[in-house]
N, C-alpha and C positions, 0 to 999 in steps of 0.2 A: 930174201937170205935171212936165215934165222940163228940168233947168238946162242951157241951152246958151249959147253966146257970145252976149251983147246980149240976154238975157232968159230967158223961159220959153216953152215950148211945151207945150201939153196934147194927150196922145196919147190916142186914143179906143179903147176896147175895145167893140166892137159886141155887143150881146145877151149882156152880162155875166151876166145873171141866168139863162142857160141854159147855162152853162160852169162846169166844175168848176175848183177852186182851181190845180190843176197847169196846165189849159189857159190860164186867165186869166194866171198867173205866165209862161208861156212866150211869150203873145202881147205882154203888156206889155212884158217882157225884149227881145224882138225891135224893137217899134216904138221904144222908148226907145233902143235902140242905133242904130237908123236916124236918130232925131232928133239925137242926139249927134255923128253923123259927117256930118252935113249932107246925109242922103239920105232925108229924111222924105217920105212920100207924101202927097198931098192927102187919101187916104181914111184915113190915120193921125190927121189932126187935125180932121175935121170930123164935126158930128152929135152933139155930146156933150150929155148932160142933167144929168150929175152928176161932180163932181171929188173925188178925194182928195189932199189935199195934206200931205205927210208931212216935217216939220222934225225929228222925232225923231232922225235920224241926224246932226244938226249939235248935238244936246244942247240943242234947244231944248225946254223944259218945257210950254208952252202958247203960243197964238197965235190970233189971230182972222183967218179967211181971208175974201176977197171973192169974192162969186159972179161968175163969168164969164159974161156974157150970150152966149147966150140960155139959160143953165143954169138947173136949178130949185134946185140946192144944191150946197154944197161942204162937205167935211168935213175939219177941220183936226186932224191928228194929232201929239201932242206925244211926247217920248221917255219911255220906260219908266224908273222911278227905284225903287230899294228904300228904303222907309222905314218906320218904326215903324207899325205898325196894331194895333187893338183886335179881337181875335177871341175872342169868348167870355168877355170879362171881362179877358182876359189881353192884354199887349203883346208883340208878336212882328215880326219882320221880315215884311215884305209888299211887293209890287210894286203900283205905282200909274202908270197912263198917263192923261193928260188928252186928251180930244177935244172938240173944238167943232163944232157943225153950223149952218152959216147956211143960210137957207131963203128962197127968194122966195115970199112970202106970197100972190103972184098965182097960184102953181102949187100950194101946199101950204098947211098950216097947222101952227101949234105942237103940236097934239095928235098930228097924223101924225109929226112931227119927233121928239117925245117917245117915240113908239112905237119908231121906228126906232132911236133912242139905246139904249133898253132892249134890243131885239134885239141890237143890236152889242156891247153889254155882255156880254149872255149868251154870244155866240160867242167873245169875247176871253177871258172868266172859264173858258170851258170849250172850248178850241180843238178837242177830238175831235169836238165836235158839228158843226163846220164841215165835217169831212171825211164825216160821216154824211149830211148834207142835200143 
């Protein structure tokens, strides 16, 4: 979702599951730029199934996002914060980022959503794995 004058536009990256991180980033940056400049194309905003809503850049710790019909789910991503964590019985500084997944249960179920969140956590905790997949 891209903040524009008068609201939000959800730009759509088609076949995201078949693209690498660099290609996704470049396509989304280009579409977001068009949306912000008022030059969005119909193909930029049609056909979405899943949204990532990131309010972390506004220092929002966590929030619940509402699914945009006809999508199946939306992921709400908050800011990363350094906090005390327990590691091997010792308290040390660590990073925490909260994310919440809202799922339309007509399209999926809680077990599938939980597996998605587990996979997401594994990639966030070990980002090099993202580049290897």
